[in-house]
N, C-alpha and C positions, 0 to 999 in steps of 0.2 A: 552470382545472381541467385543461386538457390538459397543461400543464407538470407537474402533480402526477402524472398518469397516466404520463407519459414517465419521470419520475424513479423512480416506483415500479417500472415495468417494467425500466428499466435496472439498478437496484440489485438487483432480484430476480434478473435474468439473470446479472449479474456474480457474485453470491454463490451461485448455483446451479452456475455453470460453473468457479469457481475453488476451489482447495483450501485456501488460507490467505490471511491478510491481505496479506503481502508478495507472494504470487503474484497476488493480485487487482489489484495496482497496474497491471500491464501491460495487463490486460483493461480495467480502468477508464479507463486512458489513451486507449485506442482508442474507448471508448464516450462519454466525457465531453468530451474536448478538441474544441473547435469546435462543440459542441452545447450544453453547459451552462456551460463555463468556457474561458478562453483557455489556451494552452500555458503562459504565464508564471504564471497563477493556479494551474494544476495543479502545477507545479514548486514554487511557494511552499507550496501545501497539503501536498505530500508532505514538505517540509522541516519545516513546523510540526507535522505529525502525528507526525513522528519524534522531535521534542523533547518533546512533551507526554506525560504518562503516560496509559496506556490503549491500546486497540486502534487501530492506525493505520488499518485499514480503516473502522472506524466513524467516526473523526474525519474521514477523507476524505469519507465519505458525508455527514456533517453539513455540512462545508464546501461541498461541491459543491451539495448540496440547498439550503443557505442562499443561495449565490450565484445559483442559478437561480430560487428561489421563496420567499425569505425564511425566516422561522421555520417556517412550515408546510412549505415545501419541505425544510428540514433534518429535520423530524420524519418526513416521508414517506420520505425517503431512508434515514433511520436504521431505521425500521420494516421497510422492504423488505430492508435489510441484515441485520437480526437474524432475520427470519422463516425463511429457508432453513436457516441453520446450526442453529438451534434445533430445527427439525423433523427435520433430517437426523441430528443428534447423538442425539436421542431414539430414532430408528429404529435407528441403528448400535449404540447402547448395548444395546438390547434384543437385537439379533442377536449382538453380540460376547459378551454375557453367556452366550448359549447355546453359542457356538463358542470360548470363551476357551482351551480346552485344545488346539485344533487348531494344528499347527505351521505351516501355510500362512498363517495370519493374520499372524504376525510376519514371514514372508518377503515377503508382499505389502507391508507397510509399509516394510520395508527397500528394496524395489524402487522405491518412490516417491521416496525420498530424493534420489538423483542427479538425477532429472528436475526436481524442485522446485528444487534448487540451481542447475541450468542456467537454468531459467526466471527465477530471481531475478537471475542475472548478466546475462542479456539485457535485462531490465527496467532494471537499474541502468545498463547501457551506454546505453540509449535516453534515460534521464533525463539522464545525464551529457552526452551528445552534444547533445540539444535544449536543455539548460539553460545553454548557453554555456560548458561546461567545457573546450572544445577549444582552450585557450590555456595559456600557461606557468603562470598562477595556478591555473587549474582542475586541471592535472596536478599541481602542487605540493600543493594541498589534498588531492587524491585519494591521492597517495602518502603524505603525512603522516597522513591518516586511516587508511589501510591499516596503516601502522606502529603507530599508536596502538591500533587494535583488535587487532592482533597481540599487543601487550603487555597486552591485557585492560583497557584504559581504557574505562569505560562509554560506550556509543554516544551517549547524550544529551550528555555532556560534549564529545565529539568534534564533534558537530553544532553545539552552541552556540559552541564556539571557532572552528569554520570560518565560522559566520555573523558573528562579531565580526571575524575577519580580513577577511572580505568587505567589511564596513563600513569598516574602516580602510584597506584597500588599494585597493578599487574605488571608493570615494566620491571619492577624490582624482583618479581618472582622468578 
């Protein structure tokens, strides 16, 4: 029962303190690695959640919850992940409906954009660094992935191809 309370509190906290699915990955990394999953499991979970359709944050919650407490743990983590954004978006929608014509609302959202982008870059760097990407193969995949996304190749294809290349080139090592 204690593990379920820890899962619930962790995912409630992560989803109250982060502004988006990708932004929550960094916070979740600090909260979950070493407590619920290993670093390797976390990197694997991030990779799988990026390939699968749907919300990355919810898939990570279910994966980590399942790893820590089975099906019940997955459901507890999922519930705790869904609860804050649902309540917050209901409240924000009610407020924005009343303030929708105010100019500062759009400026506020535009001000958030650079901060979220930087947070995502730092999180990506941590995952790259900890996930074993600091070698010629990792840098090659990173640069090829960047180029592919620059040319608007869908992210899911880029990730699947990178995984296949990993199997081909790293299994032989």
